[in-house]
C-alpha positions in Angstrom: 18.1 -2.2 -29.9 18.1 1.3 -27.9 19.4 0.8 -24.2 16.0 0.0 -21.9 17.5 1.8 -19.3 17.3 4.9 -20.5 13.8 4.9 -21.7 10.7 6.5 -19.6 7.8 4.2 -17.7 5.5 5.3 -20.2 8.0 4.4 -23.1 8.9 1.1 -21.9 5.2 0.0 -21.2 4.4 1.4 -25.2 7.5 -0.8 -26.3 6.3 -3.9 -24.6 2.9 -3.9 -25.5 4.0 -3.1 -29.0 6.1 -6.4 -28.9 9.4 -4.0 -29.5 11.1 -6.1 -26.5 10.2 -8.5 -23.9 9.6 -7.9 -19.8 12.7 -10.5 -19.7 14.5 -8.4 -22.1 14.1 -5.3 -20.2 14.4 -6.8 -16.7 17.8 -8.0 -17.5 19.0 -4.8 -18.4 17.9 -3.1 -15.4 19.4 -6.0 -13.3 22.6 -5.4 -15.4 22.3 -1.6 -14.3 21.8 -2.6 -10.7 24.8 -4.5 -10.3 27.0 -1.9 -11.8 25.5 0.5 -9.7 26.1 -1.4 -6.3 28.3 1.3 -5.4 25.9 3.7 -5.0 24.0 1.5 -2.3 20.7 2.1 -3.6 19.2 -1.6 -2.9 19.0 -3.1 0.4 17.7 -6.4 -0.7 17.6 -7.1 -4.1 15.0 -10.0 -6.0 16.3 -10.6 -8.9 15.4 -14.4 -9.4 12.0 -13.6 -8.5 11.7 -10.6 -10.9 12.4 -12.5 -13.7 9.6 -15.0 -12.9 7.4 -12.4 -12.7 9.0 -10.8 -16.1 8.2 -14.6 -17.7 4.7 -14.3 -16.5 4.4 -10.6 -17.8 5.5 -11.7 -20.9 3.1 -14.5 -21.4 0.2 -12.0 -20.6 1.3 -9.7 -22.8 2.0 -12.1 -25.7 -1.8 -12.7 -25.3 -2.7 -9.5 -25.6 -3.6 -8.9 -22.0 -1.8 -7.4 -19.0 -2.2 -4.5 -16.4 -1.2 -0.9 -16.3 2.1 -1.6 -15.5 2.6 -4.8 -17.2 5.9 -6.0 -17.2 7.9 -2.8 -15.9 11.1 -3.5 -13.8 10.3 -1.1 -10.7 12.0 -0.7 -7.2 10.2 -0.8 -3.6 10.9 2.0 -1.0 12.2 -0.4 2.1 9.3 0.6 4.2 6.4 -1.2 1.9 5.9 -4.6 3.3 6.5 -7.5 0.8 5.2 -10.9 1.2 8.2 -13.1 1.7 10.6 -10.4 1.4 12.9 -8.7 3.5 11.4 -5.4 5.1 14.1 -3.8 6.9 12.8 0.5 7.4 16.4 0.7 7.1 17.3 -0.2 10.7 18.6 -2.8 12.6 15.6 -3.8 14.7 13.3 -5.5 12.3 16.1 -7.9 12.1 15.3 -10.4 9.2 11.7 -9.8 9.3 10.1 -11.0 6.4 6.2 -10.3 6.2 3.9 -12.8 5.6 1.4 -10.4 3.8 1.7 -7.4 1.0 1.1 -3.8 1.3 -2.1 -2.3 -0.1 0.1 -0.4 -2.6 2.6 -3.0 -3.7 -0.1 -5.2 -4.1 -2.0 -2.8 -6.3 1.1 -2.6 -8.0 1.8 -6.5 -8.5 -2.1 -7.0 -9.8 -0.9 -4.3 -12.4 1.8 -6.3 -13.7 4.7 -4.8 -12.1 8.0 -6.3 -11.7 9.8 -5.8 -8.3 13.4 -5.4 -8.8 14.2 -5.1 -5.2 14.1 -3.1 -1.7 15.5 0.1 -1.8 17.5 1.9 0.9 16.1 4.9 2.8 16.7 6.6 6.1 15.9 4.3 9.2 12.5 4.6 9.9 12.0 7.7 7.3 13.6 9.8 9.4 16.0 11.8 7.5 16.9 14.5 4.9 19.9 13.0 3.4 19.8 8.9 3.4 22.8 8.8 5.9 20.5 7.7 9.0 20.1 4.3 7.1 21.7 1.1 9.5 22.7 -0.2 5.8 24.8 2.3 5.1 24.6 5.8 3.1 23.1 6.1 -0.1 25.0 8.0 -3.2 23.5 10.5 -5.4 24.8 9.6 -9.0 25.6 13.0 -9.9 28.3 14.7 -9.0 29.2 18.5 -8.9 31.5 19.6 -11.8 35.4 19.7 -11.5 35.0 17.3 -8.2 35.0 13.8 -9.2 35.9 12.5 -5.7 33.2 14.2 -3.8 30.1 12.0 -3.1 26.8 13.6 -2.6 23.8 12.8 -0.5 20.3 11.8 -2.7 18.4 13.6 -0.3 15.8 11.9 2.4 14.5 9.8 3.4 13.6 8.4 0.2 17.4 8.4 -1.5 17.7 4.7 -2.3 14.3 5.2 -4.6 15.7 8.8 -6.3 19.1 7.4 -7.1 17.6 4.3 -8.6 16.2 6.5 -10.6 18.5 8.9 -11.5 21.0 6.1 -12.2 18.6 4.3 -14.6 18.3 1.4 -12.2 14.5 1.2 -12.7 11.8 2.7 -14.5 10.6 4.1 -11.2 10.3 3.7 -7.4 7.9 3.9 -4.5 8.7 6.4 -1.9 7.1 7.9 1.2 6.9 11.5 2.2 6.5 12.6 5.5 7.9 16.0 5.9 9.4 16.3 2.6 11.0 12.4 1.7 9.8 12.2 -2.2 10.0 15.8 -3.2 13.4 16.9 -1.7 15.6 14.1 -2.9 13.3 14.1 -6.7 15.0 17.4 -6.4 18.3 16.6 -5.2 18.4 13.9 -8.3 16.9 15.8 -11.0 13.7 13.2 -11.5 9.9 13.8 -10.7 8.4 12.8 -7.2 4.9 13.4 -6.4 3.5 13.1 -2.4 -0.3 13.0 -3.3 -2.9 14.1 -1.2 -3.3 12.3 2.7 -5.3 9.6 1.9 -5.0 8.8 -1.8 -2.6 6.0 -1.5 -3.0 3.3 1.6 -1.0 3.2 4.3 -1.8 -0.3 5.4 1.2 -2.6 5.7 3.9 0.8 5.0 5.8 1.1 8.3 4.6 4.1 10.1 6.8 6.9 11.2 3.9 9.6 11.9 0.8 8.3 10.9 -1.2 11.6 10.3 1.9 12.7 8.0 2.9 9.6 5.9 1.8 9.5 2.4 3.2 7.1 -0.2 3.9 8.3 -4.0 6.0 7.7 -6.9 9.8 8.9 -7.9 10.1 8.7 -11.8 11.9 10.2 -14.4 9.1 12.3 -16.1 6.0 14.0 -14.6 3.7 11.5 -16.9 5.4 8.3 -15.6 4.2 9.9 -12.2 1.2 9.7 -12.9 0.9 6.2 -14.6 2.3 5.2 -11.2 0.5 7.1 -8.8 -2.7 5.8 -10.9 -1.5 2.0 -10.0 -0.5 3.0 -6.1 -3.9 4.9 -5.7 -7.1 3.6 -4.4 -9.6 3.4 -1.5 -9.0 0.5 1.3 -10.7 -0.4 3.7 -8.2 -1.8 5.8 -7.2 1.6 5.9 -8.9 4.4 8.4 -7.4 7.5 6.8 -7.9 6.0 2.9 -9.9 8.0 0.9 -13.2 6.8 -0.8 -13.2 8.7 -3.9 -12.9 7.6 -7.4 -9.5 8.4 -8.9 -9.4 10.9 -12.0 -7.3 9.7 -15.1 -4.0 11.5 -14.1 -2.3 10.4 -17.0 -5.0 12.7 -19.0 -4.5 15.6 -16.6 -1.1 15.8 -17.8 -2.0 16.8 -21.0 -4.1 19.6 -20.1 -3.8 23.1 -20.5 -3.5 25.7 -18.1 -4.4 28.4 -19.7 -6.1 30.8 -17.1 -5.3 28.9 -14.1 -4.0 31.2 -11.6 -0.9 30.1 -9.8 -0.3 31.6 -6.4 3.2 33.0 -5.2 3.5 32.9 -1.5 5.7 35.7 -0.2 6.7 33.8 3.3 8.9 31.3 0.6 11.5 33.8 0.4 13.8 33.1 3.4 16.7 34.7 4.6 20.0 33.1 3.6 18.2 31.5 0.2 20.9 31.2 -2.4 20.5 33.5 -5.2 20.4 30.3 -8.1 17.1 29.6 -6.4 15.2 32.3 -6.1 16.7 33.3 -9.7 14.7 29.4 -11.1 11.5 30.1 -9.2 11.2 33.8 -10.8 11.6 31.7 -14.1 9.5 29.1 -13.1 6.8 32.3 -13.0 7.8 33.0 -16.5 7.3 30.0 -17.4 3.9 29.3 -16.1 2.3 32.9 -17.3 4.1 31.8 -21.1 1.7 28.9 -20.7 -1.3 31.0 -20.4 -1.5 30.7 -16.6 -2.2 33.8 -14.2 0.0 34.7 -11.5 -1.2 36.0 -8.2 0.6 36.7 -4.9 -0.7 35.1 -2.2 0.3 35.0 1.8 0.6 32.0 3.9 1.1 33.9 7.5 2.0 30.8 9.6 4.6 29.0 7.3 7.4 30.4 9.6 5.8 27.8 12.6 5.5 25.2 10.2 8.9 23.4 10.7 8.9 23.9 14.9 5.3 22.3 14.5 6.5 19.2 12.2 9.2 18.4 14.6 7.2 18.3 17.3 3.9 16.6 15.7 6.2 14.4 13.8 8.4 12.8 16.8 5.2 12.9 19.2 3.8 10.1 16.7 6.8 8.4 16.1 7.4 7.9 19.8 4.2 6.3 20.0 4.4 3.8 16.8 8.1 2.5 17.1 7.1 1.5 20.7 6.3 -1.8 19.5 9.6 -2.3 18.4 10.6 -4.5 22.0 12.6 -7.5 20.5 9.9 -10.2 22.1 8.6 -11.6 18.7 11.3 -10.7 15.8 14.3 -8.9 15.0 16.9 -7.9 17.4 17.0 -8.7 20.9 19.5 -8.2 23.7 18.9 -9.8 26.7 19.4 -8.1 30.0 18.7 -8.7 34.0 14.6 -8.3 33.9 12.2 -7.6 31.3 12.3 -3.5 31.6 16.5 -4.1 31.1 15.9 -6.2 28.0 13.3 -3.5 26.4 16.0 -0.8 26.8 19.2 -2.9 25.8 17.2 -3.8 22.8 16.0 -0.7 21.6 19.3 1.3 22.3 21.2 -1.6 20.1 18.4 -1.8 17.5 17.4 1.9 16.8 20.2 4.7 15.1 21.0 7.9 17.2 18.3 10.1 14.4 15.9 7.8 15.7 16.8 7.7 19.2 16.8 11.5 19.4 13.0 11.5 17.9 11.7 8.8 20.2 13.0 11.1 22.9 11.7 14.7 21.9 8.3 12.4 21.0 8.2 11.2 24.4 8.8 14.4 25.8 6.4 16.4 24.3 3.4 13.8 25.4 4.5 13.8 28.6 2.5 14.7 31.7 3.1 19.0 32.0 4.4 19.1 28.6 1.6 17.9 26.2 -0.4 20.7 26.4 3.1 23.3 26.2 4.0 21.3 23.1 1.9 18.9 21.3 -1.8 20.4 21.8 0.0 24.0 20.4 1.7 22.3 17.7 -1.6 20.8 16.7 -3.6 24.3 17.1 -0.3 25.8 14.4 -1.2 23.0 12.4 -4.7 23.7 11.8 -3.5 27.5 11.1 -1.6 26.4 8.3 -4.6 24.6 6.7 -6.9 27.4 7.0 -4.0 29.7 5.2 -4.2 27.6 2.2 -7.6 27.4 2.0 -8.2 31.0 2.5 -5.2 31.0 -0.2 -7.7 28.8 -2.4 -9.9 32.0 -2.9 -7.6 33.9 -4.6 -5.4 30.8 -6.7 -5.7 26.9 -8.0 -2.1 26.0 -6.9 1.2 27.4 -5.9 4.8 27.4 -7.3 7.2 27.6 -5.2 11.0 26.3 -4.9 11.4 22.7 -3.6 14.6 22.9 -1.1 16.4 25.6 -0.1 19.9 24.2 -1.9 20.7 21.7 -4.1 22.4 18.4 -3.3 25.1 18.7 -0.4 28.3 16.4 0.4 27.6 12.8 2.2 29.2 13.2 6.1 29.0 17.3 6.1 29.4 18.2 9.6 26.1 19.0 11.3 26.8 20.3 14.9 23.1 20.8 15.2 20.1 18.2 14.1 18.3 21.5 13.4 20.5 22.6 10.2 19.4 19.1 8.6 15.6 19.3 9.3 15.8 23.0 7.5 15.9 21.0 4.5 12.3 20.8 4.8 11.4 24.3 5.0 9.4 24.4 1.5 7.6 20.9 1.7 6.7 20.4 5.4 3.3 23.0 5.2 1.7 20.2 2.4 2.5 17.5 4.9 0.9 19.6 8.1 -2.1 20.2 5.4 -2.4 17.1 3.5 -2.0 18.5 0.6 -0.7 17.2 -3.1 2.9 18.4 -4.1 5.1 17.4 -6.8 8.5 18.2 -7.7 9.6 18.9 -11.2 13.3 19.2 -12.0 14.2 22.6 -13.7 17.8 23.5 -13.8 21.0 22.9 -13.1 23.2 24.7 -10.5 26.8 26.4 -11.0 28.1 23.1 -10.1 26.0 21.3 -12.8 23.4 19.7 -9.8 19.8 19.8 -10.1 17.4 21.7 -8.9 13.6 21.3 -8.8 10.6 23.7 -8.4 7.5 22.4 -6.6 3.6 22.8 -7.1 1.3 22.7 -4.5 -2.4 21.9 -5.1 -5.8 21.6 -3.1 -6.9 18.4 -1.8 -7.7 15.9 -4.1 -6.9 18.0 -6.6 -4.0 16.1 -8.0 -5.1 17.0 -11.8 -4.2 20.6 -11.8 -0.8 19.5 -10.1 0.0 17.4 -12.8 -1.0 20.0 -15.3 0.6 22.6 -14.0 3.7 20.0 -13.4 3.4 19.0 -16.9 3.6 22.6 -17.9 6.8 23.3 -15.8 8.4 20.1 -17.2 8.1 21.3 -21.1 8.9 24.9 -20.5 12.1 23.8 -18.5 12.9 21.4 -21.0 15.2 19.4 -18.6 17.3 16.5 -19.9 20.5 16.4 -18.3 21.9 13.2 -16.7 24.2 12.6 -14.1 27.7 11.2 -15.9 28.4 7.5 -15.5 30.9 7.4 -13.1 30.0 4.6 -10.7 30.8 1.5 -13.4 
């Protein structure tokens, strides 16, 4: 039998339907891979016993020729998605041993479609980070290593680093993730995987621990563009429990992956050429332009003049919303509680003990920009900039159908790299935050290796609700790049 952990999700689902192997067999193979990969620290909580129970149930359905779109497929879930009866931490100490008594809409959809859940994946605390070093459960390790530096451990990107690392290391066929400013696409780029952030509102946020409510969006990290389409089809859909959920019928994302891009107009935003960007990133971007040209697309120069204000606006809006959302964690009903002399003292000590440094920093920034006397100067101004950024995209769509950009300004960097200024870390999101501020779909596709043998990704950004074009262009890029590199297995 072939190595079941090396299959794509698409191939695994086809093999299960054809009865070439059982769900129990492929689930056991992935459980073994998870145990071998323990040093990557990708999982916070494993749920192997229930996974095997679910796999047996899937086999019974498949034997009768029944089953959903993900029937029998072993997948990982970012530990930001509430899962009934299974510990949910958000990568923080403050939730303690919290076990939700309900299932979030996204994972409920996937379980209805037959997913086998292997466990909950590590992440930056409350999804705040670009390297997966802020988790209360330790840093996730990227399965990739730079050539000739076997002792150097790299970050997998963040905040969905556990999801990206687990998929890249063949520990699961795919994983859920969330993207507030690039937290699906950046880790996908760092690990040689595919990650799509759909249009804001495509996937329900109900039951997903909130960071910044107007920016957060769930999506998948997988090995191929088609796999991402299969997973997103199951994850997405209208949910009356989420007031921001879009009540539109879902197109067939998988069919879109096979669509020709002949005649498609691809915009190249001039503002994405930044000072100090490595030559390799720019060269890959130019190569991506040639690949899409060869596939029949028309290349169009476009301008997004407010791009330079995107990062500052994001790091006002996101902390403001986080300071509001995280006010609910007070140690009164569940999680960490440190008793003080009075109620205020208890709140202060509980939150100081429960939240990590980066989360405390963002809460303080958010509280400051929302405070009397500063609200108009900062938060209101940032929201005005956000409107201008959305207008830039609206204007761009008059001359193009999608945009091609780099995903990140660099490849993965070492764990523990000295960062004296937090803004240095925030610059990792420079090419991704605009899509979140405007609510647009964006996909990162692995396209090449850098001089150290580390993966680099290219990003396609599309119109709101036009994931079909994003998938079509992403699949064309994937085909042209022919990226088949895998990390050498050093972690066994």
